[in-house]
N, C-alpha and C positions, 0 to 999 in steps of 0.2 A: 333201425330194422335192416337186417340183411335178407337177401333173397337167394335161395338155393334152388338148384335143379331138382325138380320133383322126381326125376328118375334115379339120380345117383347121390344127391346131397351136396354137390360142389357149390361153393359160394360163387354166385354169378354177378350180383350187383348190390349196391347199398343205397338205402333211401336218402342218404346225404347227397347223392349224386343224381337225384331225380331231375327230370326235365319237364318244363311246362310248355305245352303247345296250345294256343288259344286259351291260356290261363289255367290249364289243367294238366296233370300228369297221368291221369287215367282216362282212357277212351275206349269206345266199343265200335267195331266196324264189321260189316259182313264181308266174308271172303267170296271168291267167285262161285263157290258151291252153295252159297246161301247160309253158311253157318255164322252165327254171331261170335266174334272173337274179342274179348276184353283184353286190353293191353295196358301195361305200365310203361312210362317213358323214362329213360335214363340218359344222362350225358355220357356216361361210361358204363361198360359192363365187361370187366376184365375176364370173366369166366366164359366169354363167347369166342367162338371161332367163326370167322366170316367165310361164307361159302357161296360160290357161283359168281356169275357176271352181274353187272348192274342191270336192273329191270325198271322200265318206265311204265309198263302196262299195269293198270289197276292199282295205282298207288293211292294210299289212304290220305296222304298229306300233300296238298297242292304244291307243285313245283319241285317235287323230290323224285329221286330214283331210290332203289333199295337193293339190298342183297340179303340172303338168308343168314341167320345167326344160329349156330348150333353150340351145344355144351362142349367145351374143350376136353372134358373128361370122358363122357359116355357117347357123345355124338348126337344126342337127342335134339330135334328141332325145337328151339325155344322162342324164336321170334325173328326179327329183321333189324337191319341197321339201315338208316335213311341218310341220304346225301343231298346237299344242294350243290349242283355241279359235281366236282370231284372232291369236295370237302365234306367229310363226315359230320353229320349234324346231331344225330341222336339214335338211341336204340329203342325199339318197341318190343317188349318181351311179353309173351302170352301169360296172362295171369294164371291160367290152368297149368302151365309148365313150371310154375314157381311155388316154393314153400317159403312162407315168412318165418324168419327166425329173429327173435328179439336179441339185441346186443347185450352182452354180459355187462352187468354193472361193475364199476371199478370197486376194488376191495376197500373196506372201511379202513381209515388210518389208525 
């Protein structure tokens, strides 16, 4: 399964590169405004542009800091990238910002 930006259709991430935190790659957290945000975690998300400085306030994952992740094509905010120290750990992309697209089956021989 590939995941595309719901705003422009750019390929952002692939389920082959999903990341498990506490044994799961899907989590739900409340943002500071009280909205429930479902996220999917990925080791890599090549369609993301990292934005802003490292933030340590209100992190959802203990011991991490984060930066915003935007679509490199249309600039839509799609999630966050998390770090342990200065080492990038994983991406948390908002499920509502993604469209699932099945991979094409290889042609029959």
